[in-house]
TORLOTI-637838 format. One line per field, with one value per residue: residue number from 1; x, y, z of N, C-alpha, C in turn; residue in one letter. Coordinates in steps of 0.05 Angstrom, whole numbers. Layout:
n: c(NUM,...)
n.u: c(X,...)
n.v: c(Y,...)
n.w: c(Z,...)
ca.u: c(X,...)
ca.v: c(Y,...)
ca.w: c(Z,...)
c.u: c(X,...)
c.v: c(Y,...)
c.w: c(Z,...)
res: c(A,...)
This chain:
n: c(1,2,3,4,5,6,7,8,9,10,11,12,13,14,15,16,17,18,19,20,21,22,23,24,25,26,27,28,29,30,31,32,33,34,35,36,37,38,39,40,41,42,43,44,45,46,47,48,49,50,51,52,53,54,55,56,57,58,59,60,61,62,63,64,65,66,67,68,69,70,71,72,73,74,75,76,77,78,79,80,81,82,83,84,85,86,87,88,89,90,91,92,93,94,95,96,97,98,99,100,101,102,103,104,105,106,107,108,109,110,111,112,113,114,115,116,117,118,119,120,121,122,123,124,125,126,127,128,129,130,131,132,133,134,135,136,137,138,139,140,141,142,143,144,145,146,147,148,149,150,151,152,153,154,155,156,157,158,159,160,161,162,163,164,165,166,167,168,169,170,171,172,173,174,175,176,177,178,179,180,181,182,183,184,185,186,187,188,189,190,191,192,193,194,195,196,197,198,199,200,201,202,203,204,205,206,207,208,209,210,211,212,213,214,215,216,217,218,219,220,221,222,223,224,225,226,227,228,229,230,231,232,233,234,235,236,237,238,239,240,241,242,243,244,245,246,247,248,249,250,251,252,253,254,255)
n.u: c(-197,-127,-90,-36,-32,-57,-24,22,2,-11,41,62,33,50,105,101,78,120,162,143,133,85,37,11,-45,-66,-52,-66,-77,-105,-159,-175,-174,-209,-213,-183,-170,-137,-126,-101,-75,-61,-20,14,-22,-11,1,-13,-55,-21,27,17,10,63,89,61,62,102,96,61,14,-31,-98,-138,-146,-171,-171,-193,-223,-241,-306,-324,-279,-241,-193,-143,-157,-123,-123,-136,-160,-135,-132,-109,-88,-73,-90,-52,-15,-34,-20,36,40,15,48,99,92,63,71,116,150,128,151,159,114,79,51,-11,-25,-74,-117,-177,-238,-293,-306,-338,-347,-348,-405,-398,-401,-428,-384,-339,-290,-291,-265,-262,-317,-329,-301,-325,-377,-359,-334,-285,-216,-199,-173,-134,-116,-127,-76,-53,-57,5,53,77,39,-4,18,23,-29,-43,-9,-27,-80,-60,-26,-61,-93,-54,-39,-90,-95,-52,-72,-121,-98,-74,-117,-143,-106,-107,-161,-161,-124,-156,-198,-173,-156,-203,-234,-200,-180,-196,-148,-108,-93,-44,-53,-26,17,2,39,65,96,80,28,35,62,21,-21,-4,38,21,14,64,82,52,71,119,115,94,142,172,149,153,209,215,186,226,267,250,241,293,315,284,301,356,350,326,368,408,381,381,435,447,417,445,495,479,463,511,540,512,521,575,576,550,587,630,614,605,654)
n.v: c(507,516,575,573,519,514,543,511,467,486,499,448,426,453,440,383,385,411,374,331,351,369,384,448,449,408,423,446,496,509,505,555,587,623,666,725,741,744,719,749,740,747,786,842,890,943,954,986,1003,1018,998,943,944,954,908,866,876,857,814,825,871,906,913,923,934,908,922,898,929,951,973,1011,1032,1037,1009,965,895,856,826,816,830,820,840,823,845,808,741,701,722,713,660,664,695,664,618,643,682,656,636,669,715,777,828,797,765,707,703,685,666,654,627,658,635,651,712,762,827,885,928,992,1063,1115,1142,1124,1102,1090,1043,1011,1004,973,928,911,898,857,822,800,811,833,781,798,813,760,723,710,643,608,591,540,518,510,474,430,421,403,359,322,303,273,235,199,176,140,108,83,59,19,-11,-28,-60,-100,-125,-145,-182,-217,-234,-261,-304,-329,-344,-378,-417,-437,-450,-489,-537,-609,-653,-692,-760,-800,-863,-923,-967,-1036,-1088,-1140,-1181,-1182,-1198,-1250,-1274,-1265,-1298,-1349,-1362,-1372,-1425,-1445,-1419,-1445,-1495,-1486,-1472,-1521,-1551,-1527,-1540,-1596,-1598,-1577,-1618,-1662,-1642,-1640,-1696,-1713,-1688,-1711,-1765,-1757,-1747,-1790,-1829,-1805,-1812,-1867,-1878,-1852,-1886,-1936,-1918,-1908,-1959,-1987,-1962,-1975,-2030,-2031,-2008,-2046,-2092,-2067,-2065,-2119,-2139)
n.w: c(493,510,490,483,472,424,392,390,365,315,296,294,254,208,211,199,148,120,125,98,48,30,-23,-42,-56,-25,26,94,93,48,58,76,29,10,44,67,118,181,248,305,366,438,441,471,510,501,449,386,328,290,306,296,242,228,241,216,163,138,104,65,36,80,85,121,191,251,310,368,422,489,497,534,564,522,516,494,478,470,426,356,286,222,155,92,28,-11,-11,-4,27,79,89,94,137,177,179,194,236,275,340,356,396,427,460,502,505,478,417,381,315,267,215,192,174,164,168,207,199,244,256,236,244,200,184,153,106,32,18,66,72,30,42,87,67,30,63,62,43,-25,-67,-104,-174,-220,-243,-310,-338,-340,-389,-375,-342,-378,-410,-371,-365,-413,-422,-380,-395,-441,-423,-395,-434,-459,-418,-411,-459,-458,-416,-438,-480,-453,-426,-475,-491,-445,-449,-499,-489,-450,-479,-518,-482,-465,-510,-536,-584,-581,-556,-599,-599,-620,-656,-638,-677,-692,-667,-701,-682,-631,-636,-657,-610,-575,-598,-626,-597,-546,-538,-534,-492,-452,-455,-438,-385,-367,-369,-334,-287,-287,-280,-228,-200,-211,-187,-132,-126,-130,-85,-44,-51,-35,17,40,30,65,113,117,120,169,200,196,216,268,286,280,322,366,369,376,426,458,452,476,527,543,545)
ca.u: c(-168,-108,-81,-10,-32,-63,2,38,-13,-8,70,68,22,67,128,97,76,148,177,132,131,57,31,-5,-72,-72,-45,-90,-81,-124,-186,-181,-163,-230,-212,-158,-168,-124,-133,-76,-81,-38,0,13,-46,-4,5,-32,-57,4,47,9,16,91,98,50,62,125,91,39,-2,-52,-118,-154,-139,-193,-163,-215,-223,-265,-327,-326,-254,-225,-167,-141,-164,-101,-126,-145,-166,-122,-141,-88,-97,-73,-96,-28,-1,-44,-6,62,37,11,71,122,87,53,90,137,145,130,152,160,89,76,26,-22,-36,-87,-132,-204,-253,-319,-300,-360,-334,-369,-421,-388,-419,-429,-359,-320,-284,-307,-251,-273,-346,-329,-288,-348,-397,-350,-330,-257,-203,-197,-146,-117,-123,-120,-54,-59,-40,31,55,81,12,-19,33,17,-57,-45,4,-39,-99,-49,-15,-82,-101,-34,-43,-116,-89,-38,-90,-137,-83,-69,-144,-149,-89,-118,-185,-150,-115,-176,-212,-157,-156,-231,-242,-178,-191,-189,-118,-110,-74,-35,-57,0,14,4,61,61,110,65,4,42,64,-6,-42,8,58,8,14,92,85,41,91,143,107,97,169,184,135,167,237,210,184,249,284,237,244,323,320,275,319,377,341,323,395,418,366,390,462,445,409,468,517,467,466,539,549,500,535,602,573,545,611,649,600,609,684)
ca.v: c(499,536,588,560,492,519,555,487,449,501,496,420,421,467,425,358,390,418,348,312,363,369,403,470,441,386,433,452,524,511,506,583,600,646,688,739,750,727,727,752,741,745,809,862,911,971,957,1000,992,1024,976,918,947,953,880,844,882,847,791,831,898,903,932,932,922,912,918,897,946,952,996,1033,1045,1040,994,939,869,837,811,835,814,832,834,827,848,783,715,685,735,700,636,669,705,643,605,656,697,640,627,688,732,805,841,776,749,691,707,665,676,634,635,663,625,668,733,781,855,897,948,1017,1086,1125,1159,1105,1108,1071,1016,997,998,950,905,904,884,834,801,795,828,819,767,809,805,732,722,691,618,610,569,515,506,501,447,410,414,388,333,304,284,254,211,183,154,122,85,67,38,-3,-29,-44,-83,-124,-137,-159,-203,-238,-247,-278,-326,-343,-356,-399,-441,-449,-461,-500,-563,-632,-663,-716,-778,-818,-890,-940,-988,-1061,-1103,-1166,-1201,-1185,-1214,-1278,-1282,-1270,-1318,-1374,-1365,-1380,-1453,-1447,-1410,-1464,-1519,-1477,-1475,-1551,-1560,-1520,-1557,-1621,-1595,-1576,-1644,-1678,-1631,-1649,-1724,-1719,-1680,-1735,-1790,-1755,-1748,-1819,-1841,-1794,-1825,-1893,-1877,-1846,-1910,-1951,-1913,-1910,-1987,-1993,-1950,-1991,-2054,-2027,-2002,-2073,-2106,-2056,-2069,-2146,-2141)
ca.w: c(490,517,465,477,456,395,377,387,346,287,288,288,227,190,210,186,119,110,124,79,24,20,-43,-32,-58,-3,50,111,87,27,69,79,9,5,65,71,145,202,276,320,394,459,441,493,508,493,419,375,302,277,314,284,215,224,245,199,136,124,86,47,43,99,79,143,217,268,336,389,442,506,488,556,567,496,519,474,492,463,400,331,258,201,128,72,-1,-23,8,-2,49,103,94,103,164,198,179,204,258,298,362,362,420,422,487,521,501,455,401,363,289,253,192,198,150,159,189,205,208,263,247,245,237,174,178,144,78,13,18,89,67,10,58,105,52,18,84,65,25,-51,-72,-123,-200,-226,-264,-332,-336,-353,-409,-361,-331,-401,-417,-354,-370,-440,-418,-365,-412,-462,-411,-386,-456,-462,-396,-419,-483,-448,-400,-458,-494,-432,-424,-495,-491,-427,-463,-521,-474,-437,-503,-529,-466,-462,-537,-549,-594,-564,-563,-615,-592,-644,-651,-641,-697,-680,-670,-711,-669,-606,-643,-657,-586,-561,-608,-631,-575,-521,-528,-525,-462,-437,-452,-419,-357,-359,-367,-309,-267,-287,-270,-202,-190,-209,-163,-108,-122,-122,-58,-29,-51,-19,46,47,33,90,135,118,129,196,216,195,237,295,291,288,348,386,370,386,453,468,453,499,554,548,552)
c.u: c(-147,-94,-52,-9,-39,-41,20,26,-6,22,73,55,40,95,126,94,104,163,168,128,103,49,8,-36,-81,-66,-69,-95,-103,-154,-195,-173,-185,-231,-184,-154,-152,-130,-106,-83,-57,-16,-3,-9,-36,2,-19,-36,-33,24,43,16,45,101,87,50,85,120,68,29,-27,-73,-133,-144,-162,-184,-185,-210,-248,-283,-327,-299,-236,-199,-167,-146,-141,-103,-139,-148,-153,-127,-119,-101,-95,-75,-72,-13,-11,-28,23,60,33,36,98,116,76,73,113,130,148,128,149,133,88,49,18,-32,-47,-106,-160,-221,-276,-317,-327,-349,-355,-382,-409,-406,-416,-401,-335,-314,-294,-292,-260,-299,-348,-320,-314,-370,-389,-346,-299,-244,-201,-171,-129,-125,-112,-98,-62,-42,-16,34,60,55,-5,-7,25,-12,-60,-31,-13,-60,-87,-37,-36,-90,-82,-37,-70,-111,-72,-55,-109,-122,-80,-94,-149,-131,-100,-142,-179,-139,-136,-194,-199,-158,-184,-240,-220,-189,-181,-160,-120,-85,-70,-41,-31,-5,16,27,56,71,94,39,12,48,38,-23,-25,29,48,16,46,96,74,59,115,138,106,121,179,175,149,196,234,207,209,266,276,242,274,328,308,290,346,373,339,349,409,406,378,419,464,439,432,488,506,468,491,550,538,513,562,599,567,571,631,635,604,638,689)
c.v: c(522,548,580,536,494,529,530,469,462,497,466,412,431,449,400,363,398,394,331,324,361,391,425,464,425,401,440,481,529,513,535,599,623,667,698,752,733,737,728,757,738,762,827,882,936,975,968,989,997,1004,948,918,944,922,862,854,872,826,800,860,893,925,942,918,930,906,920,911,944,976,1019,1049,1049,1027,970,914,847,818,827,819,832,825,842,834,824,758,701,695,722,676,641,679,684,624,618,672,679,632,646,704,762,818,821,760,731,696,686,676,653,644,642,656,646,689,753,807,867,920,977,1038,1091,1138,1138,1109,1086,1045,1001,989,972,924,894,888,855,811,795,808,814,803,774,800,775,734,702,666,618,587,542,500,497,474,426,401,396,360,316,289,267,233,192,161,133,100,70,47,14,-20,-43,-67,-105,-138,-155,-184,-228,-249,-269,-305,-342,-356,-382,-423,-453,-464,-477,-528,-588,-646,-690,-734,-798,-848,-905,-960,-1016,-1076,-1130,-1188,-1204,-1201,-1243,-1289,-1287,-1289,-1345,-1382,-1372,-1408,-1459,-1440,-1432,-1487,-1512,-1480,-1505,-1561,-1550,-1534,-1582,-1621,-1593,-1603,-1662,-1671,-1640,-1679,-1730,-1710,-1701,-1757,-1783,-1755,-1776,-1834,-1831,-1810,-1853,-1898,-1872,-1869,-1930,-1944,-1914,-1941,-1996,-1986,-1966,-2017,-2053,-2020,-2029,-2089,-2092,-2064,-2100,-2151,-2128)
c.w: c(496,493,461,464,428,377,371,364,316,276,280,260,203,187,194,154,107,107,102,50,13,0,-32,-35,-35,23,66,105,65,36,72,53,1,25,68,98,161,228,287,349,414,458,467,489,500,465,406,343,286,282,297,253,209,226,221,170,123,102,66,57,59,89,101,169,236,300,359,413,461,499,509,558,543,497,501,491,487,440,377,305,236,174,109,44,-14,-1,13,21,76,109,104,130,185,199,195,230,283,315,369,387,413,450,509,521,477,441,385,338,277,232,206,171,145,180,184,217,225,248,255,236,208,166,175,116,61,14,42,84,47,23,75,92,40,41,85,43,-4,-56,-92,-152,-205,-248,-285,-329,-352,-370,-396,-352,-354,-410,-400,-360,-394,-436,-401,-380,-431,-448,-401,-410,-459,-443,-404,-441,-472,-433,-419,-473,-477,-430,-448,-497,-469,-438,-484,-509,-462,-456,-515,-511,-460,-489,-552,-560,-579,-572,-574,-608,-616,-635,-656,-661,-683,-688,-680,-691,-641,-610,-643,-631,-569,-567,-609,-608,-549,-514,-520,-496,-443,-431,-434,-387,-347,-352,-341,-286,-263,-274,-239,-187,-188,-188,-137,-103,-116,-95,-37,-26,-33,10,54,50,58,113,138,128,158,212,218,218,263,304,298,314,370,391,383,417,467,473,476,527,561,559,581)
res: c(M,N,P,L,T,K,V,K,L,I,N,E,L,N,E,R,E,A,D,L,G,V,N,E,K,V,S,W,H,S,E,Y,R,D,S,A,W,I,F,V,G,G,F,P,Y,E,L,T,E,G,D,L,L,C,V,F,S,Q,Y,G,E,I,V,N,V,N,L,V,R,D,K,K,T,G,K,S,K,G,F,C,F,I,C,Y,E,D,Q,R,S,T,I,L,A,V,D,N,F,N,G,I,K,I,K,G,R,T,I,R,V,D,H,V,K,N,Y,R,P,P,K,D,G,E,D,I,D,D,V,T,K,R,L,R,E,D,G,C,A,P,T,G,P,A,A,P,P,S,S,S,E,D,D,E,Q,L,V,I,P,V,K,K,P,K,K,D,K,K,E,K,K,K,K,K,K,E,K,K,K,S,R,A,S,S,S,S,P,P,I,R,V,K,E,E,K,R,D,T,A,Y,D,K,Y,A,T,G,G,S,Q,N,G,H,N,E,T,E,R,R,R,E,E,K,R,R,D,R,D,V,E,S,K,R,E,T,E,R,E,R,E,D,R,R,R,G,E,K,R,R,E,A,D,K,E,S,S,R,R)
Protein backbone atom coordinates (compact mmCIF):
# COMPACT_ATOMS: atom_id res chain seq x y z
CA MET A 1 0.00 0.00 0.00
CA ASN A 2 1.21 3.49 -0.83
CA PRO A 3 2.52 5.35 2.28
CA LEU A 4 0.37 8.38 1.48
CA THR A 5 -2.78 6.25 1.43
CA LYS A 6 -1.83 4.88 4.85
CA VAL A 7 -1.47 8.45 6.08
CA LYS A 8 -4.97 9.26 4.80
CA LEU A 9 -6.48 6.15 6.34
CA ILE A 10 -5.03 6.93 9.77
CA ASN A 11 -6.31 10.51 9.58
CA GLU A 12 -9.78 9.29 8.55
CA LEU A 13 -9.87 6.91 11.51
CA ASN A 14 -8.96 9.70 13.89
CA GLU A 15 -11.55 12.06 12.40
CA ARG A 16 -14.31 9.47 12.65
CA GLU A 17 -13.54 8.73 16.27
CA ALA A 18 -13.42 12.44 17.05
CA ASP A 19 -16.81 13.01 15.39
CA LEU A 20 -18.44 10.01 17.05
CA GLY A 21 -16.85 10.64 20.44
CA VAL A 22 -15.53 7.09 20.76
CA ASN A 23 -14.30 6.04 24.19
CA GLU A 24 -10.59 5.36 24.66
CA LYS A 25 -11.25 1.73 25.56
CA VAL A 26 -12.99 1.13 22.23
CA SER A 27 -10.61 3.26 20.16
CA TRP A 28 -8.32 1.65 17.61
CA HIS A 29 -5.38 2.97 19.68
CA SER A 30 -6.26 0.52 22.46
CA GLU A 31 -4.95 -2.34 20.32
CA TYR A 32 -1.44 -0.96 20.88
CA ARG A 33 -1.74 -0.26 24.60
CA ASP A 34 1.13 -2.68 25.40
CA SER A 35 3.68 -0.99 23.14
CA ALA A 36 5.28 2.44 23.49
CA TRP A 37 7.01 2.31 20.12
CA ILE A 38 5.98 4.28 17.05
CA PHE A 39 7.08 4.17 13.44
CA VAL A 40 8.06 7.36 11.63
CA GLY A 41 8.63 7.24 7.88
CA GLY A 42 8.97 9.50 4.89
CA PHE A 43 11.03 12.27 6.52
CA PRO A 44 14.04 13.85 4.77
CA TYR A 45 17.25 11.83 4.72
CA GLU A 46 19.33 14.59 6.25
CA LEU A 47 17.50 14.49 9.59
CA THR A 48 19.49 13.07 12.50
CA GLU A 49 18.52 11.53 15.84
CA GLY A 50 18.79 14.96 17.47
CA ASP A 51 16.36 16.47 14.97
CA LEU A 52 13.85 13.67 15.58
CA LEU A 53 14.17 14.17 19.33
CA CYS A 54 13.44 17.88 18.96
CA VAL A 55 10.31 17.23 16.90
CA PHE A 56 8.80 14.22 18.64
CA SER A 57 9.60 15.12 22.24
CA GLN A 58 6.73 17.63 22.20
CA TYR A 59 4.27 14.98 23.39
CA GLY A 60 6.38 13.01 25.83
CA GLU A 61 9.84 12.03 26.98
CA ILE A 62 11.65 9.88 24.42
CA VAL A 63 13.60 6.94 25.78
CA ASN A 64 15.10 5.51 22.61
CA VAL A 65 15.44 6.45 18.92
CA ASN A 66 16.40 3.84 16.33
CA LEU A 67 17.17 5.68 13.10
CA VAL A 68 17.58 3.02 10.44
CA ARG A 69 20.76 3.60 8.39
CA ASP A 70 22.49 1.85 5.56
CA LYS A 71 25.14 -0.51 6.94
CA LYS A 72 27.66 0.31 4.22
CA THR A 73 27.27 4.05 3.76
CA GLY A 74 25.74 4.95 7.16
CA LYS A 75 23.17 7.21 5.50
CA SER A 76 19.62 7.46 6.79
CA LYS A 77 16.94 5.46 5.00
CA GLY A 78 14.19 7.98 5.87
CA PHE A 79 12.43 6.04 8.62
CA CYS A 80 12.97 5.29 12.29
CA PHE A 81 11.44 3.80 15.44
CA ILE A 82 10.89 5.93 18.53
CA CYS A 83 10.13 4.71 22.05
CA TYR A 84 8.35 6.93 24.59
CA GLU A 85 8.53 6.64 28.34
CA ASP A 86 4.71 6.70 28.62
CA GLN A 87 2.60 4.71 26.18
CA ARG A 88 -0.04 7.46 26.11
CA SER A 89 2.47 9.69 24.31
CA THR A 90 2.28 7.37 21.30
CA ILE A 91 -1.42 8.21 20.87
CA LEU A 92 -0.69 11.93 20.89
CA ALA A 93 2.18 11.50 18.44
CA VAL A 94 0.10 9.44 15.99
CA ASP A 95 -2.87 11.79 16.18
CA ASN A 96 -0.87 15.00 15.77
CA PHE A 97 2.23 14.13 13.72
CA ASN A 98 0.73 11.80 11.14
CA GLY A 99 0.39 13.64 7.82
CA ILE A 100 2.45 16.72 8.72
CA LYS A 101 5.16 18.00 6.39
CA ILE A 102 8.82 18.32 7.35
CA LYS A 103 10.90 20.20 4.78
CA GLY A 104 8.25 19.61 2.11
CA ARG A 105 7.82 15.88 2.74
CA THR A 106 4.71 14.26 4.25
CA ILE A 107 5.63 11.91 7.07
CA ARG A 108 3.73 8.87 8.31
CA VAL A 109 3.46 8.13 12.02
CA ASP A 110 1.87 4.87 13.19
CA HIS A 111 1.85 2.49 16.12
CA VAL A 112 4.15 -0.53 16.34
CA LYS A 113 2.61 -3.52 18.09
CA ASN A 114 5.49 -6.03 18.31
CA TYR A 115 8.78 -4.18 17.88
CA ARG A 116 11.99 -6.19 17.66
CA PRO A 117 14.99 -3.99 18.43
CA PRO A 118 18.24 -4.67 16.53
CA LYS A 119 21.11 -6.54 18.12
CA ASP A 120 23.81 -4.01 19.04
CA GLY A 121 27.26 -4.61 20.32
CA GLU A 122 28.31 -4.64 23.94
CA ASP A 123 28.99 -0.87 23.99
CA ILE A 124 25.46 0.14 25.02
CA ASP A 125 24.18 1.64 28.23
CA ASP A 126 21.99 -0.12 30.80
CA VAL A 127 18.81 1.70 29.78
CA THR A 128 19.14 0.61 26.16
CA LYS A 129 19.93 -2.93 27.27
CA ARG A 130 16.76 -3.05 29.36
CA LEU A 131 14.73 -1.68 26.45
CA ARG A 132 16.21 -4.30 24.13
CA GLU A 133 15.24 -7.05 26.55
CA ASP A 134 11.75 -5.74 27.34
CA GLY A 135 10.92 -4.88 23.75
CA CYS A 136 9.14 -1.63 24.58
CA ALA A 137 9.44 1.28 26.94
CA PRO A 138 7.94 1.18 30.44
CA THR A 139 4.45 2.65 30.65
CA GLY A 140 5.29 4.60 33.80
CA PRO A 141 4.13 4.01 37.37
CA ALA A 142 0.52 2.96 37.63
CA ALA A 143 -1.45 5.79 39.17
CA PRO A 144 -3.63 4.85 42.15
CA PRO A 145 -7.30 4.67 41.30
CA SER A 146 -9.03 7.96 41.94
CA SER A 147 -12.05 8.31 44.12
CA SER A 148 -14.23 8.96 41.07
CA GLU A 149 -13.14 5.64 39.55
CA ASP A 150 -13.91 3.86 42.81
CA ASP A 151 -17.32 5.49 42.88
CA GLU A 152 -17.97 4.39 39.31
CA GLN A 153 -16.95 0.83 40.12
CA LEU A 154 -19.26 0.84 43.12
CA VAL A 155 -22.15 2.45 41.30
CA ILE A 156 -22.13 0.06 38.34
CA PRO A 157 -22.80 -3.13 40.35
CA VAL A 158 -25.45 -1.31 42.39
CA LYS A 159 -27.39 -0.20 39.31
CA LYS A 160 -27.45 -3.66 37.79
CA PRO A 161 -29.28 -5.33 40.69
CA LYS A 162 -31.91 -2.57 40.55
CA LYS A 163 -32.54 -3.32 36.93
CA ASP A 164 -32.60 -7.02 37.73
CA LYS A 165 -35.16 -6.43 40.49
CA LYS A 166 -37.38 -4.46 38.15
CA GLU A 167 -37.16 -7.17 35.54
CA LYS A 168 -37.91 -9.85 38.13
CA LYS A 169 -40.95 -7.91 39.31
CA LYS A 170 -42.21 -7.60 35.75
CA LYS A 171 -41.69 -11.31 35.17
CA LYS A 172 -43.55 -12.15 38.39
CA LYS A 173 -46.48 -9.95 37.38
CA GLU A 174 -46.60 -11.56 33.96
CA LYS A 175 -46.53 -15.04 35.54
CA LYS A 176 -49.38 -14.09 37.90
CA LYS A 177 -51.43 -12.79 34.99
CA SER A 178 -50.80 -15.94 32.96
CA ARG A 179 -51.75 -18.14 35.93
CA ALA A 180 -54.86 -16.11 36.58
CA SER A 181 -55.89 -16.40 32.96
CA SER A 182 -55.15 -20.14 32.81
CA SER A 183 -56.61 -21.11 36.20
CA SER A 184 -59.56 -18.73 36.17
CA PRO A 185 -62.82 -20.31 37.57
CA PRO A 186 -65.63 -21.04 35.11
CA ILE A 187 -68.04 -18.20 34.56
CA ARG A 188 -71.32 -18.65 36.40
CA VAL A 189 -74.39 -17.84 34.38
CA LYS A 190 -77.45 -16.75 36.33
CA GLU A 191 -80.51 -18.81 35.66
CA GLU A 192 -83.46 -16.77 34.53
CA LYS A 193 -86.66 -17.06 36.51
CA ARG A 194 -89.60 -18.60 34.75
CA ASP A 195 -92.29 -16.20 33.71
CA THR A 196 -95.71 -17.44 34.77
CA ALA A 197 -97.42 -15.37 32.12
CA TYR A 198 -95.24 -17.02 29.48
CA ASP A 199 -96.15 -20.45 30.83
CA LYS A 200 -99.83 -19.59 30.65
CA TYR A 201 -99.43 -18.37 27.12
CA ALA A 202 -97.41 -21.45 26.17
CA THR A 203 -99.87 -23.94 27.69
CA GLY A 204 -103.34 -22.52 28.08
CA GLY A 205 -103.03 -19.80 25.51
CA SER A 206 -102.20 -22.17 22.73
CA GLN A 207 -105.86 -22.91 22.10
CA ASN A 208 -106.61 -19.20 21.98
CA GLY A 209 -103.93 -18.80 19.41
CA HIS A 210 -105.46 -21.63 17.38
CA ASN A 211 -108.89 -19.98 17.52
CA GLU A 212 -107.38 -16.70 16.43
CA THR A 213 -105.81 -18.31 13.40
CA GLU A 214 -109.13 -19.92 12.49
CA ARG A 215 -110.86 -16.58 12.81
CA ARG A 216 -108.31 -14.98 10.52
CA ARG A 217 -108.82 -17.72 7.96
CA GLU A 218 -112.60 -17.19 8.04
CA GLU A 219 -112.14 -13.47 7.57
CA LYS A 220 -109.93 -14.11 4.56
CA ARG A 221 -112.52 -16.47 3.12
CA ARG A 222 -115.26 -13.87 3.61
CA ASP A 223 -113.13 -11.26 1.93
CA ARG A 224 -112.55 -13.59 -0.99
CA ASP A 225 -116.26 -14.33 -1.26
CA VAL A 226 -117.08 -10.62 -1.19
CA GLU A 227 -114.50 -9.95 -3.88
CA SER A 228 -115.80 -12.80 -6.02
CA LYS A 229 -119.36 -11.48 -5.68
CA ARG A 230 -118.23 -8.02 -6.68
CA GLU A 231 -116.47 -9.47 -9.70
CA THR A 232 -119.58 -11.38 -10.75
CA GLU A 233 -121.73 -8.28 -10.39
CA ARG A 234 -119.26 -6.29 -12.47
CA GLU A 235 -119.26 -8.96 -15.13
CA ARG A 236 -123.08 -8.93 -15.23
CA GLU A 237 -123.15 -5.17 -15.57
CA ASP A 238 -120.56 -5.35 -18.34
CA ARG A 239 -122.69 -7.94 -20.16
CA ARG A 240 -125.81 -5.83 -19.83
CA ARG A 241 -124.00 -2.77 -21.14
CA GLY A 242 -122.65 -4.79 -24.01
CA GLU A 243 -126.08 -6.11 -24.92
CA LYS A 244 -127.57 -2.60 -24.79
CA ARG A 245 -124.86 -1.32 -27.10
CA ARG A 246 -125.48 -4.11 -29.56
CA GLU A 247 -129.21 -3.42 -29.59
CA ALA A 248 -128.57 0.27 -30.08
CA ASP A 249 -126.23 -0.54 -32.96
CA LYS A 250 -128.82 -2.79 -34.59
CA GLU A 251 -131.54 -0.12 -34.37
CA SER A 252 -129.25 2.46 -35.83
CA SER A 253 -128.40 0.15 -38.70
CA ARG A 254 -132.09 -0.52 -39.44
CA ARG A 255 -132.89 3.14 -39.65
